[in-house]
C-alpha positions in Angstrom: 28.4 130.9 94.3 27.0 127.7 95.4 29.2 127.2 98.4 28.7 130.9 99.5 25.0 130.4 99.6 25.6 127.1 101.7 27.2 129.7 104.3 24.7 131.9 104.2 21.9 129.2 104.8 23.9 127.8 107.8 24.5 131.3 109.3 20.8 132.3 109.0 20.0 128.6 110.5 22.3 128.9 113.5 21.1 132.8 113.9 17.7 131.6 114.3 18.5 128.8 116.5 20.5 130.7 119.0 17.6 133.0 119.4 15.0 130.2 119.9 17.2 128.9 122.5 17.5 132.6 124.1 13.6 132.7 124.0 13.5 129.3 126.1 16.3 130.4 128.7 14.8 133.7 129.4 10.8 132.6 129.3 11.5 129.4 131.6 14.5 130.2 133.7 12.3 132.5 135.9 9.6 130.0 136.5 9.8 127.8 139.7 8.0 125.0 138.4 10.5 124.9 135.0 13.1 122.5 134.8 15.2 124.6 132.5 17.1 126.9 134.8 20.2 128.1 133.2 21.1 128.9 129.2 22.9 125.7 129.0 19.7 123.9 130.1 18.2 125.2 127.1 20.5 124.6 125.0 20.6 120.8 126.2 17.0 120.7 125.7 17.3 122.6 122.1 20.0 119.5 120.9 17.9 116.8 122.5 15.1 117.5 121.0 16.4 118.6 117.6 18.1 115.3 117.1 14.5 113.5 118.3 16.2 111.6 121.1 13.6 113.3 123.7 15.0 112.0 126.4 12.1 114.1 128.8 14.7 115.7 131.4 14.2 119.1 130.1 10.9 120.6 128.6 9.0 124.3 128.4 5.9 125.0 131.0 5.5 128.5 129.8 3.1 129.3 126.4 5.6 131.0 124.7 8.8 128.4 125.5 6.0 125.8 123.8 5.4 127.9 120.9 9.3 127.7 120.7 9.9 124.2 121.4 7.7 123.8 118.2 10.5 125.6 116.3 13.0 122.7 117.8 10.3 119.7 116.5 9.5 121.0 113.3 13.3 121.6 113.0 14.3 118.4 114.1 13.0 116.9 111.0 14.8 119.4 108.6 18.2 118.4 111.1 17.3 114.5 110.7 16.5 114.9 106.4 19.7 117.6 106.4 21.7 114.5 108.1 20.3 112.0 106.3 21.0 113.3 102.7 24.4 114.5 103.3 25.4 111.0 104.5 23.8 109.4 101.4 25.2 112.1 99.3 28.7 111.1 100.7 28.2 107.6 100.4 26.5 108.1 96.9 30.0 110.0 96.0 32.0 107.7 97.1 30.5 104.8 95.8 30.4 106.9 92.3 33.9 107.7 92.5 35.2 104.5 93.2 33.4 102.9 90.0 34.7 106.1 88.0 37.7 105.0 89.1 39.1 108.2 91.2 40.2 106.0 94.3 42.8 104.5 91.6 43.9 101.0 91.4 47.1 98.9 92.5 47.5 96.9 89.3 51.0 96.4 88.4 52.5 94.9 84.8 49.0 95.6 83.3 48.2 97.2 80.0 47.1 100.8 79.8 44.3 101.4 77.1 43.6 104.9 76.3 40.4 105.2 74.4 37.3 102.5 74.8 36.1 101.2 71.1 35.2 98.4 69.2 38.7 97.9 68.5 39.7 98.2 72.3 37.0 95.9 73.4 38.7 92.8 71.2 41.6 93.8 73.1 40.5 93.7 76.5 38.5 90.4 75.6 41.9 88.9 74.5 43.9 90.2 77.6 41.6 88.9 80.0 41.4 85.6 78.4 45.1 85.4 79.4 44.5 86.1 82.5 46.1 89.6 82.5 45.3 93.1 83.8 44.1 95.9 81.9 43.0 99.4 82.7 40.6 101.3 80.3 40.9 105.1 80.4 37.8 106.6 78.6 36.0 110.1 78.4 32.6 108.6 78.0 31.1 108.1 81.3 28.4 105.3 79.7 31.4 102.8 78.9 32.1 102.2 82.5 28.8 100.5 83.6 29.3 98.8 80.0 32.6 97.5 81.0 32.1 96.2 84.2 29.3 94.6 83.5 30.8 92.4 80.3 33.9 92.3 82.3 35.1 91.0 85.7 36.8 93.8 87.9 38.9 90.9 89.1 41.4 92.1 85.7 39.6 95.2 84.4 39.8 98.7 86.1 38.0 101.4 84.2 39.1 105.3 84.6 36.7 108.0 83.3 38.7 111.0 82.4 39.6 113.5 79.8 42.5 111.9 78.0 44.8 115.5 78.0 44.3 115.1 81.8 48.2 113.4 82.7 47.9 113.9 86.2 44.8 111.9 86.7 46.5 108.9 84.6 48.5 108.2 87.7 44.8 106.8 88.9 45.9 103.9 86.5 49.1 103.1 88.2 50.7 103.7 84.7 54.5 104.1 85.9 54.0 100.4 86.7 51.8 99.5 83.7 53.8 96.6 81.4 52.2 98.5 78.3 50.4 101.6 77.3 48.1 101.4 74.1 47.0 104.5 72.3 44.0 103.6 70.7 42.4 106.3 68.8 40.7 106.4 65.4 42.5 109.0 64.5 46.3 109.0 63.8 46.7 112.8 64.6 45.2 112.1 68.3 47.3 109.3 68.7 50.6 111.8 68.3 49.5 114.1 70.3 48.6 112.1 73.0 51.6 110.1 72.8 54.0 113.7 73.2 51.8 114.4 76.1 51.7 111.0 78.1 55.6 110.5 76.8 56.2 114.2 78.9 55.5 112.8 82.3 56.1 108.9 81.6 59.3 108.8 79.2 60.4 105.6 80.0 57.4 103.4 79.6 56.0 100.9 76.7 54.1 102.5 74.1 52.2 100.9 71.6 50.2 102.6 69.4 46.9 101.4 66.8 47.4 103.5 63.3 45.5 103.6 60.2 48.3 104.7 57.8 51.0 102.0 58.2 53.4 104.5 56.5 53.7 106.5 59.9 55.2 103.7 61.5 58.7 104.8 61.4 57.7 108.6 62.2 56.0 107.1 65.7 58.8 104.7 66.4 61.4 107.4 65.8 59.3 109.2 68.9 59.9 106.2 71.1 57.1 104.0 70.4 58.0 100.2 71.1 55.7 99.0 68.5 53.2 99.9 66.0 50.1 98.4 64.9 48.4 98.9 61.8 44.9 97.4 61.9 44.2 97.4 58.1 47.7 96.1 57.8 47.1 93.2 60.0 43.5 92.2 58.8 44.4 92.8 55.0 47.2 90.3 55.3 44.7 87.9 57.1 42.3 88.2 54.6 44.6 87.8 51.5 46.1 84.7 53.3 42.8 83.2 53.6 42.3 83.8 49.8 45.6 82.0 48.7 46.1 79.2 51.8 43.1 79.1 53.8 44.4 76.4 56.0 47.4 78.7 57.1 45.4 81.8 57.7 43.1 79.5 59.9 46.0 78.5 62.0 47.4 82.0 61.8 43.9 83.2 63.2 43.9 80.7 65.9 47.5 81.8 67.3 46.8 85.2 67.2 43.9 84.4 70.1 44.6 83.9 73.8 44.2 80.0 74.5 40.6 79.8 76.4 40.4 76.4 76.5 43.1 73.9 78.0 43.6 72.4 74.4 43.7 75.4 72.1 46.7 76.3 71.1 48.1 80.0 71.8 51.3 82.0 71.4 53.3 83.6 74.5 55.9 85.2 75.7 57.8 85.0 78.7 60.9 87.2 80.0 63.9 85.2 81.2 64.9 85.8 84.9 67.6 84.7 86.9 65.6 81.9 88.0 64.8 80.3 85.3 66.1 77.2 84.7 66.6 77.3 81.4 69.0 79.9 81.5 72.2 79.5 79.3 70.5 76.9 77.3 71.3 76.5 73.6 67.8 77.7 71.8 67.8 74.5 69.9 68.2 72.1 73.0 65.8 74.4 75.1 63.2 73.7 71.6 63.8 70.0 72.2 63.3 70.3 76.2 60.2 72.6 76.0 58.4 70.2 73.2 59.6 67.0 75.4 58.6 68.4 78.7 55.3 70.5 78.0 54.2 69.8 74.0 55.3 73.8 73.7 56.9 75.1 70.7 59.9 77.6 71.0 59.2 79.7 67.7 61.5 82.8 68.8 63.8 84.9 71.3 64.1 88.4 71.4 67.2 89.8 72.9 68.1 93.0 74.1 71.1 94.8 72.0 71.3 98.0 74.2 68.5 99.9 72.7 65.8 97.6 71.7 64.9 94.1 71.8 65.5 92.3 68.7 63.5 89.3 67.6 65.3 86.1 66.1 62.8 83.9 64.7 63.0 80.4 64.8 66.4 80.4 66.2 69.1 77.7 66.4 71.9 76.5 68.4 74.2 79.8 67.7 71.9 81.6 70.5 71.9 80.9 73.8 69.5 82.0 76.6 69.9 84.9 78.6 68.9 87.3 81.1 66.1 89.8 80.4 65.5 87.7 76.9 61.9 87.0 75.9 60.9 83.5 75.0 58.3 83.3 72.3 56.5 80.4 72.4 53.5 78.0 71.0 51.5 75.9 73.2 47.4 75.3 75.0 46.8 76.6 78.2 47.5 73.6 79.6 51.0 73.8 79.2 51.3 77.8 80.1 50.3 76.2 83.3 52.7 73.9 83.6 55.4 75.8 82.3 54.9 78.8 85.1 56.6 76.6 87.8 60.2 76.4 85.4 59.9 80.1 84.0 58.9 81.1 87.9 57.1 84.4 85.5 53.6 85.1 84.0 53.7 85.5 80.3 53.7 88.9 78.7 56.4 91.8 79.5 
């Protein structure tokens, strides 16, 4: 309806313009002292006047011609205002679309977090502190400004969208993401969203933030890579503080990303063919990493054909192979050094 009204207004404006130009031509072309002798002269004069250029090479000399000229003079204000408003609206729309994520992102190996809430903010903080990239999908427009005001857009991208519009998820470059985190307060929403997204992107790594830990097996049967129960993790940490507070303090520190050079943090690195420690026995690698980087090998995750199986505190019966994940404990400073050997950034 709005589009039809706009077309109608444009047609009326064109009709008025054509009538005015015709009148100028008819009343001016017969005057000997007039410099508007043809219809094209009248069109040229109208355009120069409407665009406020005003060369002065063509102008009316008759009374009626001057009266009609006032239409062009006043019309020029409207035309100029219309042009400026259209350009301004276009620029504002481009800026708004960019802010809302509609232009898409080229992030790769990033984390896509679907649904923004306080828990997502904590997760994003850890991801950014680890110098990794994340995309947030939210249906609350106010979240967009909040996220960009608190996180650097170098590692953060926000998409404002309805969660069930799976086609717009391509704006997050989801097919090239490392992990997709479904972070709804209700487990049913997590389930519905998982089924919806997995229908379009079946081969991604999915992580679910659950409220009910008994649903872990259900989600894993649907192809979820990892399930996380917020209540379960919190309960274990609190119990540890009650029984072994020093152990809990260390554990809590390990769960956070290292922000200072001497902060300890847990990291994982994928083994690629260029890794200098390929085919090392795990005990030998443990000693080498400790000597070279003051970094501790705490586990290795090996692919069994269907899933990655984590081996904690591995011994010399296990060797390092391509596509394994090495789980290590180290500082931010050691992380920067080990990159030269592993040839990959931490993460999936």
